[in-house]
C-alpha positions as CSV (number, residue, x, y, z in Angstrom):
1,M,47.9,110.3,352.6
2,T,44.9,108.9,351.3
3,H,42.0,110.5,353.2
4,P,39.7,108.0,355.1
5,E,36.6,108.4,352.5
6,S,38.2,106.8,349.5
7,W,39.1,103.3,351.4
8,L,36.0,102.8,353.8
9,L,33.1,103.0,351.7
10,P,29.5,102.8,353.4
11,P,28.7,99.2,354.3
12,A,26.8,96.8,351.5
13,F,24.9,94.8,354.3
14,A,23.3,97.8,355.7
15,E,21.1,98.3,352.8
16,L,19.0,95.7,354.0
17,G,18.1,97.9,356.6
18,P,16.0,96.9,360.2
19,P,15.7,94.4,361.5
20,L,19.0,92.9,360.7
21,C,21.1,96.5,360.8
22,L,20.4,99.2,363.2
23,P,21.9,102.5,362.9
24,W,24.4,102.9,366.3
25,R,27.4,104.3,367.9
26,G,30.1,102.8,370.5
27,A,31.1,103.9,373.8
28,P,33.4,107.0,374.6
29,S,37.2,105.3,375.1
30,P,39.1,107.5,377.6
31,R,42.2,107.4,375.6
32,P,42.6,105.5,372.4
33,H,45.5,104.2,371.6
34,M,47.2,102.1,368.3
35,L,48.8,98.3,369.5
36,F,48.7,96.5,366.7
37,W,47.9,97.9,362.9
38,N,48.5,95.1,359.9
39,E,50.4,96.9,357.4
40,A,50.1,93.8,354.9
41,L,46.8,93.4,355.3
42,A,46.2,97.7,355.0
43,A,48.2,97.6,352.0
44,A,46.2,94.9,350.5
45,C,42.8,96.8,351.0
46,G,44.3,100.5,350.6
47,A,43.8,101.4,353.8
48,S,46.1,103.8,355.3
49,L,46.1,105.3,359.2
50,Q,46.2,108.9,360.3
51,E,45.4,110.0,363.7
52,A,42.1,111.1,363.6
53,D,41.5,107.5,362.6
54,L,41.6,106.3,366.3
55,G,38.4,107.8,367.1
56,W,36.4,106.0,364.5
57,L,38.3,102.8,364.8
58,C,37.4,102.8,368.5
59,G,33.8,103.4,367.7
60,M,33.1,106.5,369.6
61,E,32.9,108.4,366.9
62,L,31.2,107.9,363.5
63,P,33.3,106.3,360.6
64,P,33.8,108.9,357.7
65,H,30.6,108.1,355.7
66,G,28.5,109.2,358.7
67,A,26.8,105.6,360.2
68,A,27.8,102.2,361.7
69,W,25.2,99.5,362.7
70,A,25.1,96.7,365.1
71,T,23.7,93.7,363.6
72,A,20.9,91.2,364.2
73,Y,21.5,86.9,364.4
74,A,20.0,84.4,366.0
75,G,22.0,81.3,367.0
76,H,22.4,77.4,368.6
77,Q,24.7,78.0,370.9
78,F,25.5,74.4,372.5
79,G,22.3,73.1,370.6
80,H,20.0,75.7,372.3
81,F,18.4,77.8,370.2
82,V,18.3,81.7,371.0
83,P,15.8,83.7,368.4
84,V,17.6,86.8,369.6
85,L,21.7,87.1,369.5
86,G,23.2,89.9,367.9
87,D,25.9,92.0,367.9
88,G,26.7,92.5,371.7
89,R,29.5,94.4,371.5
90,A,30.2,94.6,367.7
91,L,29.6,97.6,365.4
92,L,30.0,97.0,361.9
93,L,31.7,100.3,359.7
94,G,32.0,99.5,356.6
95,D,33.5,98.0,353.7
96,L,36.9,97.8,352.2
97,R,37.9,96.9,348.7
98,C,40.1,93.7,349.2
99,G,42.1,92.6,346.3
100,G,39.3,93.8,343.5
101,E,36.2,92.3,346.1
102,R,34.6,94.0,349.3
103,H,35.3,92.7,352.8
104,E,33.6,94.2,355.9
105,L,35.6,96.1,358.8
106,Q,33.7,95.5,362.2
107,L,34.7,96.3,365.4
108,K,34.5,93.8,368.9
109,G,34.7,95.4,371.9
110,S,33.5,98.7,371.2
111,G,30.8,99.2,373.4
112,P,27.0,98.5,374.4
113,T,24.9,97.7,371.8
114,P,20.7,97.2,372.0
115,F,21.6,93.0,371.8
116,S,24.5,93.1,374.4
117,R,21.6,91.6,376.6
118,G,23.2,93.3,379.8
119,G,26.5,93.1,379.1
120,D,29.1,96.0,379.1
121,G,29.7,96.0,375.3
122,R,33.6,95.9,376.2
123,A,36.7,94.1,375.3
124,A,39.7,92.7,377.2
125,L,43.1,93.5,375.8
126,G,43.8,89.6,375.8
127,P,40.9,88.6,374.0
128,M,41.6,90.8,371.3
129,L,45.0,90.4,370.5
130,R,44.4,86.5,370.2
131,E,42.1,87.1,367.7
132,A,44.7,89.2,365.9
133,L,47.3,86.6,366.5
134,I,45.4,83.3,365.7
135,G,43.7,85.1,362.5
136,E,47.6,85.9,361.1
137,A,48.4,82.5,361.9
138,L,45.4,80.4,360.3
139,H,46.3,83.3,357.0
140,A,49.9,82.1,356.9
141,L,48.8,78.5,356.9
142,G,47.0,79.2,353.9
143,I,43.1,78.9,355.5
144,P,40.2,80.8,355.2
145,T,40.0,83.5,357.9
146,T,39.0,86.9,359.2
147,R,41.9,89.2,359.8
148,A,42.9,91.9,362.7
149,L,43.2,95.1,360.7
150,A,43.7,96.7,364.3
151,V,44.0,96.3,368.0
152,L,43.7,99.8,370.0
153,G,43.7,100.3,373.4
154,T,41.0,102.3,374.9
155,G,42.2,103.6,378.1
156,A,39.1,102.1,379.8
157,T,39.4,99.1,382.5
158,V,36.7,96.2,382.0
159,L,35.8,93.8,384.8
160,R,35.8,90.2,384.2
161,E,36.4,86.8,386.4
162,Q,40.3,87.7,386.5
163,G,39.5,91.0,388.2
164,P,40.5,94.5,386.1
165,L,41.9,94.2,382.8
166,P,42.7,96.8,380.2
167,G,40.2,97.3,377.6
168,A,40.7,97.3,373.9
169,V,38.8,97.4,370.5
170,L,39.4,94.8,367.3
171,A,38.8,96.1,363.9
172,R,38.3,93.2,362.2
173,V,37.9,92.2,358.2
174,A,36.0,89.5,356.7
175,S,34.2,88.9,353.3
176,S,31.1,89.3,355.4
177,H,29.5,88.7,359.0
178,V,26.7,86.8,357.8
179,R,26.0,83.6,359.5
180,V,24.0,80.5,359.3
181,G,22.7,82.2,362.7
182,S,21.8,85.3,360.5
183,F,19.2,83.0,358.4
184,E,17.8,81.9,361.4
185,F,16.8,85.2,362.9
186,L,14.7,86.0,360.0
187,A,12.9,82.2,359.8
188,A,12.0,82.4,362.9
189,R,9.9,86.1,362.9
190,G,8.2,84.1,359.6
191,D,10.2,86.8,357.3
192,R,10.0,85.3,353.9
193,E,10.3,88.2,351.8
194,G,13.5,88.9,354.5
195,L,15.1,85.4,354.1
196,A,15.0,86.0,349.7
197,R,16.6,89.2,350.1
198,L,19.4,88.0,352.5
199,C,20.1,84.9,350.7
200,R,20.0,87.0,347.1
201,W,22.6,89.4,349.3
202,T,24.7,86.8,350.5
203,L,25.2,85.2,346.9
204,A,25.9,88.3,345.3
205,R,28.9,88.4,348.0
206,H,30.3,84.8,348.1
207,H,28.9,83.1,344.8
208,P,27.3,85.3,342.6
209,Q,26.8,82.5,340.3
210,G,23.9,81.0,342.6
211,L,22.0,83.8,341.4
212,A,21.5,82.6,338.3
213,Q,20.4,79.6,339.3
214,P,16.7,78.6,338.8
215,V,16.7,78.1,342.7
216,P,18.9,80.6,344.2
217,A,18.6,79.3,347.8
218,R,19.5,75.7,346.9
219,A,23.1,77.2,345.3
220,L,23.7,78.9,348.4
221,L,22.8,75.9,350.7
222,E,25.1,73.8,348.1
223,H,27.8,76.6,348.5
224,A,27.4,76.6,352.1
225,L,28.4,72.8,352.2
226,A,31.4,72.9,350.2
227,S,33.5,75.6,351.8
228,Q,32.5,74.5,355.0
229,A,33.8,70.7,354.3
230,S,37.0,72.7,352.9
231,L,37.4,74.9,355.9
232,I,37.3,72.4,358.3
233,A,39.3,69.8,356.6
234,D,42.0,72.5,356.8
235,W,41.3,73.0,360.5
236,L,42.0,69.0,361.2
237,A,45.3,69.3,359.1
238,V,46.9,72.0,361.2
239,G,45.2,70.1,364.8
240,F,42.8,73.7,365.0
241,V,40.0,73.3,367.6
242,H,37.9,76.2,367.2
243,G,36.2,75.5,370.8
244,V,32.8,77.2,370.2
245,M,31.3,76.3,366.7
246,N,27.5,77.7,367.4
247,T,25.9,78.3,364.2
248,D,26.3,82.7,364.7
249,N,29.7,81.6,364.7
250,M,29.9,79.5,361.3
251,A,30.2,82.3,358.7
252,L,28.4,81.8,355.2
253,G,31.7,83.4,353.1
254,G,33.6,80.1,354.3
255,Q,35.9,82.0,356.8
256,S,37.2,81.2,360.0
257,L,35.1,83.4,362.3
258,D,35.6,84.4,366.3
259,F,38.8,82.4,368.1
260,G,37.5,83.0,371.6
261,P,38.5,79.4,373.5
262,C,39.8,78.1,370.1
263,A,43.5,76.2,370.4
264,F,45.9,74.0,368.6
265,L,46.8,70.4,369.6
266,D,49.9,69.5,371.0
267,T,49.7,66.3,371.2
268,Y,47.1,64.4,369.2
269,R,44.2,63.3,371.1
270,A,40.8,62.7,368.6
271,E,38.7,63.9,371.6
272,Q,40.8,66.6,372.8
273,V,38.5,69.7,374.5
274,F,39.9,73.2,375.6
275,S,36.9,75.5,375.8
276,S,36.3,76.2,379.4
277,I,32.6,75.9,378.3
278,D,32.3,73.0,376.6
279,H,31.7,70.4,379.3
280,R,30.5,67.8,377.3
281,G,33.0,67.8,374.6
282,R,30.7,69.1,371.9
283,Y,33.0,70.9,370.0
284,A,35.9,68.1,370.2
285,Y,38.7,68.1,367.5
286,A,37.6,65.5,366.2
287,R,33.7,66.3,366.0
288,Q,34.1,69.3,364.2
289,P,33.0,68.0,360.7
290,A,29.9,66.2,362.6
291,V,28.8,69.8,364.3
292,A,29.8,71.6,361.0
293,Q,26.9,68.9,359.6
294,W,24.4,70.0,362.4
295,N,25.0,73.5,362.1
296,L,24.6,73.2,358.3
297,A,21.5,71.4,358.9
298,R,20.0,74.5,360.8
299,L,20.8,76.8,358.0
300,A,18.5,74.3,355.4
301,E,16.2,74.6,357.8
302,A,15.9,78.2,357.5
303,L,15.6,78.4,354.0
304,L,13.1,75.6,353.7
305,P,10.6,78.1,352.2
306,L,12.9,79.0,349.7
307,L,13.9,75.8,348.1
308,D,10.5,74.5,346.9
309,P,7.3,75.9,347.3
310,D,6.0,72.4,348.3
311,P,7.3,71.8,352.0
312,E,7.6,68.2,351.3
313,R,9.8,68.8,348.5
314,A,11.4,71.2,350.0
315,L,12.4,68.8,353.3
316,R,13.7,65.8,351.1
317,W,15.8,67.5,348.8
318,A,17.5,69.6,352.1
319,Q,17.9,66.2,353.7
320,A,20.0,64.8,350.6
321,T,21.9,67.6,350.3
322,I,22.8,68.0,354.2
323,E,23.4,64.1,354.2
324,G,25.8,64.8,350.9
325,F,28.3,66.8,353.5
326,G,30.0,63.6,354.7
327,E,31.4,62.8,351.1
328,Q,32.4,66.1,350.7
329,F,34.4,66.6,354.0
330,E,35.7,62.8,353.3
331,R,37.3,63.9,350.0
332,A,38.7,67.3,351.3
333,W,39.9,65.7,354.4
334,L,41.6,62.8,352.3
335,E,43.1,65.4,349.9
336,R,44.3,67.4,353.1
337,M,45.7,64.5,355.0
338,G,47.3,62.7,351.8
339,R,49.4,65.8,351.6
340,K,50.6,65.8,354.7
341,L,52.0,62.3,354.0
342,G,53.6,63.4,350.8
343,L,50.7,61.7,348.3
344,A,50.7,63.6,345.3
345,R,46.9,61.7,345.0
346,A,44.9,60.1,347.7
347,G,42.8,58.0,347.5
348,P,40.2,56.2,349.5
349,E,42.3,53.3,350.4
350,D,44.7,55.7,351.7
351,G,42.3,56.3,354.5
352,V,43.8,53.2,356.4
353,L,47.5,54.4,356.2
354,I,46.6,58.0,357.2
355,T,44.4,56.6,360.5
356,E,47.0,54.2,361.4
357,F,49.6,57.0,361.4
358,L,47.0,59.2,363.9
359,D,46.4,56.1,366.0
360,L,50.4,55.7,366.7
361,L,50.3,59.6,367.7
362,Q,47.6,58.8,370.0
363,R,48.6,55.8,371.6
364,G,52.0,57.5,372.2
365,G,51.2,60.7,373.1
366,H,53.3,62.1,370.2
367,D,53.0,65.7,369.2
368,Y,50.9,66.4,366.3
369,T,52.7,69.0,364.3
370,L,56.1,67.7,364.8
371,A,55.2,64.4,364.0
372,F,54.4,65.0,360.5
373,R,57.1,67.2,360.2
374,S,59.5,64.3,361.5
375,L,58.3,63.0,358.2
376,L,61.1,65.1,356.3
377,R,64.0,63.3,358.5
378,R,62.9,60.0,357.4
379,I,63.5,60.8,353.7
380,D,66.3,63.3,354.5
381,P,68.2,62.6,357.8
382,A,69.9,66.0,357.2
383,T,66.8,68.1,357.6
384,A,67.4,70.7,360.0
385,W,66.2,69.9,363.7
386,P,66.9,72.2,366.6
387,D,68.8,70.6,369.6
388,G,66.0,69.7,371.5
389,L,63.3,69.2,369.2
390,P,61.7,65.8,369.8
391,D,61.3,63.8,366.4
392,P,57.9,61.6,367.1
393,T,58.6,58.9,364.0
394,A,62.0,58.2,365.2
395,D,60.3,56.3,367.9
396,A,60.6,52.3,366.8
397,S,56.7,52.2,367.3
398,F,56.2,53.6,363.6
399,A,59.1,51.2,362.3
400,D,56.2,49.0,360.6
401,W,54.1,52.1,359.7
402,L,57.3,53.5,357.9
403,G,57.7,50.7,356.1
404,R,54.3,50.6,354.3
405,W,54.8,54.6,353.8
406,R,57.5,54.2,351.9
407,A,56.0,51.5,350.1
408,R,53.3,53.8,349.0
409,L,55.4,56.6,348.1
410,A,57.5,54.5,345.7
411,K,53.7,53.6,343.9
412,E,53.9,57.3,342.8
413,G,57.6,57.7,341.6
414,C,58.5,61.4,342.8
415,S,61.5,62.0,343.1
416,D,63.0,63.0,347.0
417,E,63.5,66.4,346.2
418,A,60.0,66.5,344.9
419,R,58.5,64.9,348.1
420,L,60.4,67.0,350.4
421,D,58.9,69.9,348.9
422,A,55.2,68.7,349.2
423,L,55.8,67.7,352.7
424,R,57.4,70.6,353.7
425,S,54.4,72.7,352.1
426,A,52.2,71.2,353.9
427,N,53.3,70.7,357.0
428,P,54.5,73.8,359.3
429,L,57.2,73.7,361.6
430,L,55.7,76.1,364.0
431,I,52.4,76.7,365.2
432,P,51.1,79.3,368.0
433,R,51.0,76.7,370.8
434,N,48.7,77.4,373.7
435,H,51.4,78.0,376.1
436,R,53.1,80.5,374.4
437,V,49.9,82.3,372.9
438,E,49.1,82.8,376.8
439,Q,52.5,83.7,378.0
440,A,52.2,86.6,375.4
441,L,48.6,87.9,376.3
442,Q,49.3,87.6,380.0
443,A,52.5,90.0,379.3
444,A,50.6,92.4,376.9
445,T,48.0,92.2,379.7
446,E,51.0,93.4,382.0
447,G,52.1,96.2,379.3
448,D,54.8,94.1,377.6
449,L,53.6,93.9,373.9
450,G,57.5,92.2,373.5
451,P,56.4,88.5,373.5
452,F,53.4,89.1,371.3
453,Q,55.3,90.6,368.7
454,R,57.7,88.1,368.5
455,L,54.9,85.0,368.5
456,L,53.3,86.8,365.7
457,A,56.6,87.2,363.5
458,A,56.8,84.1,364.2
459,V,53.4,82.3,363.3
460,R,53.5,84.8,359.7
461,R,56.5,82.4,358.9
462,P,55.1,79.2,359.7
463,S,57.7,76.7,357.6
464,E,60.8,78.8,358.8
465,L,63.3,78.1,361.7
466,P,62.2,81.1,364.1
467,A,64.5,83.7,365.8
468,E,63.6,81.9,369.0
469,P,63.9,78.3,368.6
470,A,62.3,77.6,371.8
471,L,58.4,78.6,370.0
472,L,59.0,75.3,368.1
473,L,58.9,73.2,371.7
474,P,55.8,71.7,372.7
475,P,55.1,72.9,376.3
476,R,56.5,70.9,379.5
477,K,54.3,69.0,381.7
478,H,54.0,72.4,384.0
479,E,53.5,74.5,381.0
480,R,50.6,73.0,379.1
481,V,47.1,75.0,378.6
482,L,44.2,72.5,379.4
483,Q,41.8,75.1,379.5
484,T,41.0,78.3,377.5
485,F,38.0,81.1,377.5
486,C,36.2,83.3,375.7
487,G,36.9,86.8,377.2
488,T,33.4,87.5,377.8
């Protein structure tokens, strides 16, 4: 077997040093044991598992290269600025080689750090398995995301509002963990040189072409806008609601990050909120693009000293750039939603057709995922459709819209076979439905990993009929999950 030193490298981010990175080590774990090991991700990163690795994979021992780090960042949480947040229960272990690029391996739930703010630094099993499950689901749906390499039980008990729960540690892989809040942290300290170093590091990691631009910070902001416009359009296309889009949860690598109170839409409702702490609906499904733009404006504010020597010119450029987010997002959203309708090329004129379809879903209380997937049946009635599965677009209320849709498809001249392939590609049959996620996590907390493993296998193949067809079904009234929780 490959020895760990050959696949876990010292993290490049640690070279930035204090105040962004502080050497630290995790808390003891009475009985570390592996509960989930991501074989596919491990193979992509050249990682192999040995019994001796469990100590450092749960944080109680230092990794083979000899050090781990807690990283600092600030953040706007529900619009309120907190100048110091940081890794309250996380440790940066090192870098992995994944597909020719470096990715970071970070632990979550490994114990208190200098940034814990009175918390225990621990994590409960359910939320860590949720991270693994949702990350794999988003990856299978083609959406940029952080992913779990491993989830380990610790043998410790953590206390939460629900009572005592089994403890766990997540080992998470990300292209990096630099966030909007990382830049806000340095800006709040007035550390211009630190901002410049972090800007160069982030560009080198995620957008190296930007280093050659006359003003690298402008290249960073433009890249962040493009990647976030694309990511949020991806989320909306599959009905994903992140739930806690604070600036410390927006990754500059353009990946989905942190899955505490996240959920997927069942019935379509534009203002749907699941998070128990989002009392005013700030992070509702349809508000996610506006929140992303707001977060990017906070990044622009942090970067102002690097954008132009003249503060007024820097501000004008930043404002004009942030205002361009809406147009970038709209293009990305039209492209994603057009593909969901089977259109090869969606233009602005197709926005009406898309919004009319969504209005029909909302008025009728129809299932978002199944409504789009059922469009295959409107082209080929022989499309496989399990017994008992709702077929939303068979409802008479869709008749007029379907006529306009077919007329629009006819303008492109594609064959039915090509159209069906396009619809299958853009519209999953299966998502990790919230009630199934909660059932699986509850069973795991009680010692039965079977439901989690079966749901995980299904969400990794979102376009296929699962071994358990019941996983496709929307929740019955008594099964609906109306609130989701952070787990901290």
